[in-house]
Structure formats: C-alpha cells, structure tokens
C-alpha positions, -999 to 999 in steps of 0.1 A, spaced: 299 -414 581 266 -403 572 245 -384 599 207 -373 590 195 -339 602 185 -341 639 201 -373 644 212 -377 684 246 -372 690 253 -405 706 245 -427 676 277 -429 660 296 -451 686 269 -478 686 268 -478 647 306 -480 647 306 -509 673 280 -528 652 301 -525 618 333 -536 641 315 -567 654 307 -576 617 342 -574 607 356 -589 641 332 -620 642 323 -626 605 288 -624 608 260 -596 611 257 -581 645 223 -595 650 232 -629 642 261 -625 667 237 -612 694 215 -645 687 243 -666 690 254 -653 723 219 -647 738 217 -608 737 235 -597 768 222 -560 780 235 -533 763 271 -520 769 283 -554 786 320 -564 778 318 -593 756 346 -619 753 369 -592 769 363 -569 739 345 -533 748 338 -528 711 318 -557 705 280 -550 699 253 -578 703 225 -559 686 210 -558 652 221 -532 624 255 -540 616 258 -559 581 286 -571 560 294 -558 527 303 -588 505 319 -593 471 327 -627 457 313 -640 490 341 -625 509 336 -598 534 352 -565 521 336 -541 545 305 -535 571 278 -510 576 265 -501 611 233 -482 615 221 -470 650 188 -451 656 163 -444 683 136 -467 662 151 -500 673 173 -527 660 147 -538 634 147 -506 616 184 -503 620 186 -536 602 162 -525 575 181 -494 570 216 -512 569 201 -534 542 190 -507 522 226 -489 523 243 -522 510 219 -524 483 232 -491 470 267 -507 464 279 -513 430 295 -549 438 
C-alpha cells in the first residue's frame, strides 16, 4: 500500500476493491463497470460487497496471465485513477 502525503483516509478501501475486482473478474475494474452499466457506488454487485464498478483497477500481466492487480483511488476521478494505475504498472520489470 502506497499512500501520498495528505491522502484522504478513506481511499484505501475503494483501491483495494478495485484490485479485488480485477482478480475476481479477470478484467480491469473500468471494463467491468462498462460490462454491467456502472451501478451507483457502494452497490452490492453479484452478491459480493467487495466488487467495485469504477475505473482505476488494472491487471498486472506476465506472459498474458494475471499475476496481480493494482488499484488506485483518488478524489480526482476515475480517469486520473486509471492513468495513475497505468503509470504504476509501467514501473514493473516483468
């Protein structure tokens, strides 16, 4: 877990849920949101309260297989979260 100075205390759980969604559904959390029509935030989806239908969760791939996930949550919006997640993944030496 990386948290920037001044980050809001409630940003961990949405980020964790985005990464969990990637691992559970096998796609980015943004793609998952599009596939189900982006329900309101904190809606229980498919009976799983940890699924999150918002962009910012991306798979970490090696050889085409998902080996992990990164989730980003900020007050700046899902588009920025997705960009930050992509930048984080670009730092991996896979």
